[in-house]
N, C-alpha and C positions, 0 to 999 in steps of 0.2 A: 292540292285538294282543299276544299272548304272544311271547316270544322263541322263535325257531325255527319259528314258524308260517309255512309257505310257501304255504298255500292262499289263494287270492284271496277266498274267501268269508268272511264274518264268523264268528268263533268263537261257539258257543252260550254264553249267559251262565250263570254258575255259580249254584247255588241261593242262595248268600249275597247275590247282587246283587238278586234279586227281592224286592219288598215283599210280605210275607206277607198273605194275605187269607183270609177264611173258605172260599171255594171251593177254594183251594189246600189248606188244612188238611183239608177234607172229602174231597178226592180222595185224599190220602195216608192218612187214617184209614180210608177204604173199603178200600184195599189191605191195611192192617195188620189190620183187623178180620176180613178174610177168612182170614188166616193164623191169628189167635187162635181163630176159630170152629172151625177144623180141630182144634186141640188140645182145645178145650172140648167138642166133640162126641165125641172119643175118651174123655174123662173121663166124660161122660154114658153112653156105651156100656158102660164098665166098671161103673159103678154099676147100670145096668139089668141087666147080666149077673149081678151079685150078687143083685139083687132077683128075677130069674128063677130063681135057684138055690134060692129058698125062704127062710123066716125064719131058718134056721140060718146061711145064707151072708150074708144081708143084715145080720144082727147084727154081722158083722165090720166093715162100713163105716158102720153106722147112727150111731155116735157122731160120725163125721166129717161125715156128711150133715147132721145136726141141730145142729152146732156153729156158733159165730160164723164160723168159716172156711167152712163150708158155705153159710151165708147170704151171706157176701161173694162167694163163688164164683158163687152163683146171681145176685146183683146184677150182677156183672161180666159174666157170659156172657149173661144175658138183655138187659142194656143193649147189649152189642155186637151181639147178634142183631137187636134192634129197630132199632138204628142202621143196620146193614148192609142190612136189609130196606128201610127208608125211603130210604136213599141209593141203593139199587138202583132203586127206583121213579123217583127223580130222574134217574138215568142213562137209564132207559127214556124218560122225557119228553124228555131231551136228544136221544136217538136219533131222535125224530120231528121234531127241529128247533125245539123250543119251550124257553123258559126261559133263553135265553142273555143276556138283559139283565144286565149286571154287578151292578147294585144288587139286582135280584130274585134272581139266583143266590146272592149273598152272604147275603141275608136268608133264603132257603130253607135254605142250609147251616147257618146258626145255629139256625133253627127245628128242623131235624132233630136237631142235637146236643142242644138243650134238651129236645125231646119225648122223645128216647131216655133221657136221664138221669132225667127226671121219671117216665116210665113204668116204668123199671127200679126206681126207688125205691119207687113205689107197689106194684108187683108183689112186691117183696121184703118190704115191710111186710105185705101181704096174706098172703103165704105164711107168714111167721113168726107172724102172728096166728092163722091157721088151725092151724098146727102146735102153737102154744102152747095153743090151745083143745082140740085133740085129745089132748094129753098131760095136761092138767089134769083 
């Protein structure tokens, strides 16, 4: 017990006491990706607004969209979007009371992280291949 703790109930353990496991990481990442998606979608809305303005307006952001920074941004946001979607499905499964076995939950958490990263890498490669083919 901490000094000055007068409550008879036990104090909640601090995060540094817990042993990290994939399900814990997945839960924290789900919250963080929700916040990052908010900003990623604002960026997408700005680019789409420039695109809707016509070729003259889109030409102002086109170098950024088709740059390595644009490809990295796409990889980052699409990876987060895929992860958040798949992890949301996992939470829906938990809401019906299934998938709580610790080994299974940890395995699914790792699979979701891996599938998200591989899918984002593939979609980024595909997009850059299509764009490079369209430009050439």
